Structure formats: C-alpha cells, structure tokens
N, C-alpha and C positions, 0 to 999 in steps of 0.2 A: 491825587496821590500818585506821584510818578511811578510808575513799575519797579523802578531802584529800593523806593523805600518798602516796597510790598516784599521783592523779595528778601531784604535784608530783615525784615520783621518777620517773614517766613523761617529764618534761619533758627526762630527762637532762642537767639540768648539774652535769657528774659530781662537781663539788666540793662540792657540795649535802648537805646531811645526809638527806633523802629518799630520794636517790638512793643513797646508801650504802646505808640501810637496805635498799631495795626488790630493790639488787643481792645484799643478803646474804640476802634471802628465795630469791631466784631462785636463787642457789649454795646453797640448802641449808646457809648459816651460821648464819641466824635461822628459827628456828622461826613458822610463820603457822598461827593458827585461823581456819578458816573454816566459815561455815554457808548452805545453799544461799540463803539472802535475803541474807548480805553480797556472795556469788560472784555475785548476779543485780543487788544495787545497782552492783557495778563495774562491771559490761557496761552497764549503761544509762548511768552516769555515763561512762565511759570511751569511747561510740559517739555522745554528743551531739556535733556539728559543732562549735560553741564549743569544746569540750573538747579536740577532736582536732586544731583549728586550734592550740591553743596548746601539746599534746603535740608539732604535727607528724608525726601518724600518720595509715595510714590508716583506714577502717573496720577491713580485715581483721587489719591490726599490733594493734591495740586489742584485738578480740575473743581472738586469740594469744596478748596477753598475761594476760587473765583466765585462758585456758585452761593458762598454763604456770605462774599462781598457783593455781590448783585442782590442778595436777599435783603440786605441792609442798606442799600444807597438809596439813594432818592437818585431818579433818573431826570439828566439834565437834556433837553430840545435845544439845538445848535440853531439859532435862527438867524446867523451871518457867520460866513464863512472869515477868519483871522489867517493871513500870515504875515505876521509881525519878523519876516527878517532874518527869524532862528537858524541855526547852523544844522539842524537835524528837522528835516520837513517832519519827519513822524512824531516830532515834539509838538506839534501845532495843535493836534487834538485835545492836548491838556491845558494848554490857553483859550482854547473855545469852549470847553465845559468851563473854566473858569471864571470865565466873563461871563459867561451866561448865566453862571449859577451867583455869579459876586461873591467869589470865594479865593483863596490865595493857593497857588500851588506850592505842596511842601515835595520837596526832594532833594538828594544829594547831591545834584548835577546842577550847581547853581551857574556855571559857565555856559550850559546849553540854553539856560531861558535868560540870561544875564544880558542880552545884547539884544540887539535888533531895534525895533520899536517899542517894546514892552514899558520901559522905564518913564519912557517921554510919558505914558498914560497912568502913571503912579501905580503901578503892577503890585500886584502882593507875592510875593516870592519868598517861601522860609523853608531852611532847614527843620527836618524832624524834630530837634533841641529846640529852635526859635518856634517853632510850632506848638509843640509842649509845654515849653514856657509860659508863650502866651494863653492857649487855651484852658490848660489845669493851673497856672501859677504859680507852678512851681519850677524851681531850679534843677539842671540834671546835670 
C-alpha cells in the first residue's frame, strides 16, 4: 500500500475507499506486506506538520497508526533490488516489496508506477477502488 493511500485513509472520510482499505488492513481482513523502508516512509510522511493537519491527528496518533500497521503486517524480506526506471526513485521500495510478496501495489499515483519496466513483467498495480472491488468483490 503506497503512502498516499495510508494518508488518504487516515483522513477518516468513512465513505472513502482509502479509509475502507486502511480499516480492512487494521482489522486484519486485508493483508499488508511491509519492509522496514516502507514503515519508515509511513512514519516520516505521517508525522509531517502539513500531513498531521490534513489528517487531524496528533504526532503521537500518527506514530500509533504506523505502529498498528506494523503490528498487523507481514514483513517482507527483499532478496533482490529492483530498479525499474521509475520517475521517483523512492517508489522502488514498493516495487521491491510487491515483487517479493507477489502482491499488487495499491496507489492513487498510477503515473509514478506506470512507466519503466513494470508493465513488461505483468506487474500488478491498482487504485484503492480497483483493489477493493477485486479483494472484497464489492463495487465502490
């Protein structure tokens, strides 16, 4: 799950798909694969003042959310570094985790992941709505 989905879900707009996906993870209905690098990115981004204000969370609540995500996640060990020519080097950690876990990347930022070499490998990339529909079998 890309960081933008976590932030959107943490805004707690209960009708939003990102919120429903995030709650599915926290309630252990949706598996989440994490690496240390992704957990650190979640913590960094969620504790930024502008993001805290957007989410209407205190610093400690943002840290608690990341701790909860770590607690319910499955750790993925990276055996090989992939560099699929993405426009944002920081996104490669999500590709590496997804490849290692044989899981899709769930993101609102399809353009960051849509290029490079990913499509040639039949890579799974979904918006939260596509993921929700496929995983829960419900239209959003």
